[in-house]
GULO-925644 format. One record per residue: z negated, y negated, x negated of N, C-alpha, C in turn; residue in three letters. Coordinates in pm, whole numbers, padded with zeros to 5 digits, always signed. Example, Ala and Ser with C-alpha at 12.3 -4.5 7.8 and 13.67 -1.06 7.14 Angstrom:
BEGIN
-00780+00569-01319-00780+00450-01230-00780+00330-01320Ala/-00708+00225-01285-00714+00106-01367-00787-00003-01290Ser/
END
This chain:
BEGIN
-07177+10642+07161-07314+10581+07237-07432+10699+07144Met/-07531+10599+07150-07690+10680+07112-07721+10740+07191Asn/-07873+10834+07131-07900+10867+07254-07992+10822+07364Thr/-08014+10673+07302-08087+10625+07404-08021+10565+07527Ala/-07929+10521+07463-07799+10467+07576-07757+10571+07643Glu/-07754+10672+07586-07725+10828+07656-07839+10809+07790Ala/-07916+10815+07713-08049+10853+07852-08020+10745+07972Lys/-07996+10642+07939-08000+10486+07991-07910+10547+08115Arg/-07780+10626+08057-07663+10622+08180-07728+10723+08279Val/-07774+10848+08251-07812+10938+08262-07915+10917+08366Leu/-08010+10825+08368-08089+10786+08454-08116+10708+08556Glu/-07961+10586+08536-07884+10515+08637-07860+10569+08736Thr/-07761+10703+08673-07669+10789+08740-07763+10855+08863Ala/-07867+10916+08805-07951+11026+08897-08045+10937+08942Leu/-08120+10806+08965-08144+10753+09050-08092+10655+09147Ile/-07935+10639+09088-07839+10536+09192-07819+10665+09313Cys/-07761+10777+09314-07678+10905+09359-07789+10955+09461Thr/-07773+10959+09571-07876+10995+09689-07840+11182+09689Pro/-07730+11229+09624-07774+11387+09613-07777+11424+09460Glu/-07827+11548+09434-07894+11581+09329-07664+11587+09227Pro/-07706+11635+09108-07590+11550+09005-07568+11691+08934Leu/-07509+11783+08936-07447+11895+08833-07420+11863+08677Thr/-07476+11979+08557-07408+11917+08440-07274+11905+08441Leu/-07241+11919+08510-07062+11854+08532-07011+11716+08545Arg/-07142+11696+08688-07098+11570+08681-07171+11493+08641Asp/-07285+11507+08537-07351+11431+08469-07253+11436+08286Leu/-07180+11525+08330-07086+11474+08165-06975+11418+08239Gly/-06913+11384+08348-06798+11306+08406-06845+11175+08307Val/-06993+11145+08334-07011+10975+08302-07003+10937+08166Leu/-06998+11058+08063-06921+11051+07936-06815+11095+07865Phe/-06700+11130+07992-06557+11185+07991-06615+11315+07924Asp/-06690+11392+07954-06694+11529+07894-06731+11509+07785Met/-06755+11424+07671-06754+11396+07537-06930+11506+07513Ala/-07007+11486+07643-07133+11576+07559-07138+11753+07617Leu/-07157+11821+07538-07216+11962+07591-07275+11951+07688Ser/-07300+12061+07755-07364+12084+07863-07538+12084+07758Pro/-07498+12161+07654-07692+12175+07553-07708+12054+07531Asp/-07624+11930+07507-07649+11814+07502-07711+11750+07618Thr/-07721+11748+07711-07711+11710+07828-07837+11745+07857Leu/-07854+11875+07873-07964+11952+07867-08139+11858+07784Lys/-08081+11859+07697-08191+11843+07565-08171+11688+07655Thr/-08102+11559+07633-08136+11455+07705-08232+11438+07824Leu/-08189+11562+07927-08248+11551+08053-08352+11614+08038Leu/-08430+11684+07925-08561+11756+07933-08645+11602+07844Ser/-08558+11529+07775-08621+11405+07729-08677+11314+07799Asp/-08574+11294+07927-08603+11219+08030-08754+11262+08111Leu/-08772+11382+08130-08803+11427+08196-08998+11404+08175Gln/-08985+11431+07980-09098+11402+07957-09149+11243+07948Leu/-09026+11161+07948-09046+11009+07986-09111+10938+08106Glu/-09104+11056+08197-09079+11001+08368-09240+11093+08367Trp/-09277+11107+08298-09410+11262+08300-09553+11188+08364Ser/-09522+11011+08308-09721+10981+08382-09625+10896+08476Gly/-09527+10899+08555-09549+10805+08666-09521+10891+08790Arg/-09487+10794+08937-09520+10897+09007-09397+10932+09029Gly/-09295+10933+08980-09166+10992+09029-09099+11040+08925Val/-09070+11204+08950-09006+11262+08859-08858+11362+08857Glu/-08856+11414+08714-08706+11440+08711-08705+11557+08737Leu/-08644+11680+08838-08636+11785+08861-08539+11853+08869Val/-08545+11981+08854-08374+12048+08838-08441+12158+09004Arg/-08316+12146+09083-08310+12194+09218-08176+12272+09184Val/-08123+12362+09328-08018+12464+09323-07902+12378+09295Ala/-07883+12260+09351-07762+12174+09331-07750+12102+09242Ser/-07861+12078+09141-07848+11992+08969-08004+11963+08999Gly/-08004+11818+08912-08114+11752+08900-08120+11596+08975Trp/-08240+11603+09019-08282+11479+09115-08402+11385+09040Arg/-08407+11300+09070-08502+11197+09105-08633+11246+09218Phe/-08740+11272+09232-08802+11271+09355-08924+11236+09329Gln/-09017+11220+09459-09188+11105+09448-09247+11290+09346Ser/-09356+11264+09304-09477+11377+09293-09547+11394+09431Arg/-09590+11536+09446-09686+11559+09589-09779+11455+09557Pro/-09835+11445+09475-09990+11340+09475-09998+11175+09532Asp/-09842+11189+09524-09777+11041+09637-09779+11027+09751Met/-09777+11145+09806-09756+11216+09947-09805+11115+10022Arg/-09971+11135+10011-10066+11033+10059-10018+10891+10107His/-09975+10834+09990-09937+10703+09998-09810+10644+10096Tyr/-09733+10764+10057-09604+10716+10109-09574+10736+10276Leu/-09689+10856+10292-09659+10856+10449-09710+10731+10525Asp/-09827+10644+10430-09848+10484+10490-09731+10419+10563Arg/-09608+10443+10490-09493+10383+10502-09401+10467+10675Leu/-09431+10525+10651-09440+10636+10773-09546+10700+10878His/-09617+10642+10932-09778+10693+11004-09746+10760+11081Pro/-09612+10773+11187-09596+10844+11250-09553+11010+11278Glu/-09640+11066+11303-09598+11240+11214-09483+11289+11377Lys/-09404+11306+11305-09309+11369+11430-09371+11564+11449Pro/-09298+11586+11573-09308+11733+11588-09259+11829+11445Pro/-09338+11891+11423-09291+11996+11326-09242+12122+11397Arg/-09142+12201+11279-09111+12332+11329-09242+12413+11365Tyr/-09181+12514+11422-09295+12578+11501-09340+12701+11412Thr/-09447+12806+11433-09466+12870+11326-09392+12994+11333Arg/-09340+13007+11447-09239+13121+11496-09114+13072+11383Ala/-09079+12951+11362-08954+12931+11306-08944+12967+11124Thr/-09076+12866+11095-09141+12914+10992-09155+13073+10893Met/-09163+13128+11008-09214+13267+10958-09050+13338+10994Glu/-09004+13317+11040-08855+13374+11046-08784+13309+10925Thr/-08779+13203+10909-08728+13137+10778-08793+13236+10627Leu/-08918+13261+10643-08985+13303+10533-08993+13444+10526Ala/-08907+13492+10624-08857+13672+10634-08771+13699+10525Ile/-08648+13583+10621-08509+13579+10554-08495+13511+10409Ile/-08563+13412+10357-08594+13372+10253-08624+13525+10138Ala/-08734+13593+10164-08779+13717+10119-08677+13825+10097Tyr/-08658+13869+10215-08577+14017+10269-08466+13967+10261Arg/-08431+13878+10181-08261+13868+10211-08193+13941+10143Gln/-08077+14008+10195-07987+13953+10359-08044+14034+10413Pro/-08121+14003+10591-08128+14025+10645-08100+14052+10831Val/-08085+14173+10900-08054+14114+11041-08129+14060+11139Thr/-08072+14038+11234-08196+13985+11355-08298+14112+11401Arg/-08210+14257+11334-08316+14330+11394-08437+14345+11302Gly/-08373+14351+11129-08480+14333+11035-08613+14209+11057Asp/-08545+14139+11072-08635+14037+11104-08780+14108+11274Met/-08718+14131+11305-08755+14136+11476-08887+14248+11428Glu/-08830+14349+11337-08891+14440+11295-09065+14410+11263Asp/-09047+14312+11138-09090+14240+11040-09204+14159+11159Ile/-09152+14063+11226-09288+13972+11302-09326+14078+11441Arg/-09238+14199+11479-09286+14251+11527-09264+14192+11714Gly/-09205+14139+11710-09186+14033+11817-09043+14010+11810Val/-08924+14000+11978-08839+13953+11969-08798+13764+11968Thr/-08661+13775+11825-08684+13616+11789-08603+13601+11919Ile/-08599+13478+11897-08546+13371+11973-08401+13317+11925Asn/-08322+13351+11999-08174+13321+11939-08165+13174+11850Ser/-08250+13078+11942-08262+12935+11890-08320+12915+11827Leu/-08418+12989+11697-08496+13023+11575-08357+13016+11518Ile/-08308+13102+11508-08164+13145+11413-08080+13016+11430Ile/-08040+12991+11552-07970+12881+11573-08018+12763+11488Lys/-08154+12708+11487-08199+12590+11456-08186+12584+11284Gln/-08242+12742+11234-08196+12732+11092-08045+12705+11066Leu/-07997+12744+11101-07789+12715+11069-07747+12619+11045Glu/-07850+12527+11185-07787+12379+11186-07854+12339+11050Asp/-07965+12354+11071-08049+12283+10949-07981+12280+10843Arg/-07924+12383+10814-07840+12465+10683-07932+12528+10593Gly/-08033+12578+10687-08069+12667+10555-08075+12768+10550Trp/-07993+12856+10649-07959+12987+10630-07813+13047+10693Val/-07759+13117+10633-07585+13104+10689-07597+13249+10693Glu/-07493+13313+10753-07469+13470+10755-07345+13515+10640Val/-07403+13555+10581-07253+13591+10429-07219+13720+10437Ile/-07229+13781+10539-07167+13933+10537-07191+14038+10701Gly/-07172+14149+10718-07234+14207+10830-07293+14338+10809His/-07377+14403+10792-07403+14578+10804-07329+14641+10837Arg/-07273+14749+10769-07157+14844+10789-07262+14924+10891Glu/-07287+14913+11020-07315+15030+11076-07329+14967+11231Thr/-07369+15053+11324-07338+15034+11505-07344+14903+11551Val/-07257+14816+11590-07259+14699+11631-07231+14592+11474Gly/-07224+14661+11390-07199+14515+11258-07310+14390+11273Arg/-07379+14411+11245-07460+14263+11263-07477+14221+11136Pro/-07502+14065+11183-07507+13944+11045-07580+13962+10988Ala/-07566+13957+10847-07606+13955+10736-07660+13790+10691Leu/-07831+13762+10687-07865+13627+10677-07939+13592+10549Phe/-07904+13482+10493-07946+13482+10401-07987+13308+10359Ala/-08059+13265+10299-08060+13148+10270-07993+13047+10204Thr/-07924+12932+10228-07846+12862+10118-07909+12805+09997Thr/-07823+12732+09925-07870+12650+09832-07891+12500+09927Arg/-07863+12454+10056-07979+12349+10112-08119+12380+10110Gln/-08146+12463+10135-08246+12540+10176-08342+12490+10013Phe/-08315+12577+09941-08356+12510+09816-08399+12409+09745Leu/-08344+12314+09773-08244+12168+09748-08393+12117+09806Asp/-08438+12138+09963-08485+12087+10046-08643+12071+10045Asp/-08664+12222+09941-08773+12282+09905-08830+12239+09763Leu/-08761+12183+09702-08730+12101+09543-08756+12238+09467Gly/-08688+12343+09494-08670+12469+09399-08556+12483+09392Leu/-08553+12535+09206-08412+12525+09189-08366+12682+09173Ala/-08424+12788+09230-08423+12932+09257-08509+12977+09378Ser/-08491+13093+09369-08564+13180+09476-08679+13243+09386Leu/-08717+13243+09239-08762+13275+09156-08891+13212+09217Asp/-08834+13091+09233-09000+13004+09209-09077+13001+09381Gln/-08994+13069+09474-09108+13103+09571-09252+13160+09491Leu/-09347+13146+09632-09470+13264+09588-09412+13396+09585Pro/-09484+13499+09472-09433+13592+09454-09493+13693+09542Pro/-09448+13821+09575-09493+13911+09649-09587+14012+09592Leu/-09645+14080+09682-09733+14220+09598-09673+14336+09672Asp/-09595+14388+09563-09511+14537+09594-09454+14555+09721Gly/-09529+14613+09835-09495+14683+09964-09568+14578+10061Ser/-09603+14471+10013-09671+14361+10120-09600+14249+10151Glu/-09447+14306+10198-09386+14203+10265-09408+14130+10368Ile/-09462+14200+10403-09464+14127+10604-09619+14043+10539Gln/-09737+14103+10502-09852+14010+10495-09838+13894+10361Ala/-09680+13872+10284-09677+13827+10169-09628+13716+10244Ser/-09492+13780+10349-09380+13652+10383-09457+13600+10467Ala/-09557+13614+10562-09576+13584+10687-09724+13514+10637Leu/-09804+13509+10535-09897+13449+10521-09937+13394+10391Gly/-09871+13442+10276-09829+13366+10145-09805+13213+10149Arg/-09702+13232+10260-09639+13081+10244-09724+12981+10269Leu/-09768+12816+10267-09855+12757+10382-09744+12697+10443Asp/-09741+12766+10583-09636+12689+10703-09642+12609+10698Phe/-09757+12550+10780-09764+12388+10755-09736+12293+10666Asp/-09787+12315+10535-09712+12238+10420-09587+12239+10427Ala/-09532+12365+10448-09396+12451+10422-09300+12295+10560Leu/-09375+12332+10660-09301+12213+10758-09323+12108+10755Ser/-09429+12016+10655-09440+11931+10650-09362+11837+10523Ala/-09354+11990+10475-09277+11913+10358-09106+11889+10343Ser/-09032+11830+10472-08924+11844+10477-08877+11706+10433Leu/-08734+11686+10395-08646+11541+10363-08642+11478+10533Pro/-08603+11392+10471-08588+11277+10629-08527+11318+10732Pro/-08438+11413+10739-08365+11479+10823-08416+11585+10872Asp/-08517+11651+10820-08528+11748+10875-08553+11831+10984Ala/-08581+11728+11056-08567+11793+11195-08442+11740+11271Ala/-08330+11815+11298-08209+11769+11375-08238+11724+11496Pro/-08314+11809+11546-08314+11764+11719-08410+11723+11737Ser/-08515+11694+11654-08644+11548+11671-08651+11418+11630Gln/-08690+11297+11694-08646+11168+11671-08707+11116+11576Pro/-08773+11177+11498-08889+11090+11347-08846+11186+11206Ser/-08918+11126+11101-08901+11179+10980-08993+11218+10880Gln/-09053+11332+10880-09133+11412+10760-09064+11394+10672Pro/-09077+11349+10556-09036+11340+10440-09066+11457+10367Ser/-09024+11471+10263-09035+11566+10111-09162+11549+10101Val/-09274+11708+10069-09405+11668+10015-09371+11628+09853Ala/-09337+11539+09818-09329+11547+09631-09152+11513+09616Gly/-09107+11411+09720-08961+11389+09729-08942+11268+09747Ser/-08855+11153+09728-08770+11021+09746-08662+11049+09769Leu/-08533+11019+09855-08436+10948+09846-08407+10940+09681Pro/-08323+11036+09617-08325+11025+09499-08247+10813+09434Thr/-08232+10736+09589-08151+10607+09497-08309+10529+09525Gly/-08442+10571+09569-08519+10463+09587-08616+10525+09417Thr/-08678+10489+09386-08720+10468+09222-08875+10439+09277Pro/
END
């Protein structure tokens, strides 16, 4: 199989599969005959070929996928003009604290926010698949330690936590609660982003992978 045909196979699989595909998944397409380095080269070539279009090929935490570019958001919103309720600022602030300070306990979060955190906020984030308990702190009461998930990175179009806006040294609180654009973050969710709400904000910069 030549390079052009291999890229055609990769392109088809990535467009038609609803979930991100790992290098191993993509290798299966070729009976594992192509090395990971070769696949990465082909994927880089595809990224360049799609660079001038409204859809781009990106790597997120779970693998590779096609998604719409952020500047297409204005037009895609016309397909779903009704905006659903967004997550509250308290929810987004709690998520930001977990993302930047993880692993953290609920007590840590409350110390940073300076207010009591409603348990429903944590549950909402867990139900969405954005945070999870990864252990317990060895102290009185053994409080649960929370961290973000791979789903959190995928939904925001990130490959790793390193792509979050940087923090300035000790200014954790100001950065975690102020540097993220909470309105944009709340709006930039995939179609199923609010499980308890009836409508669908779509990813700012994301389309279902089966829709070129």
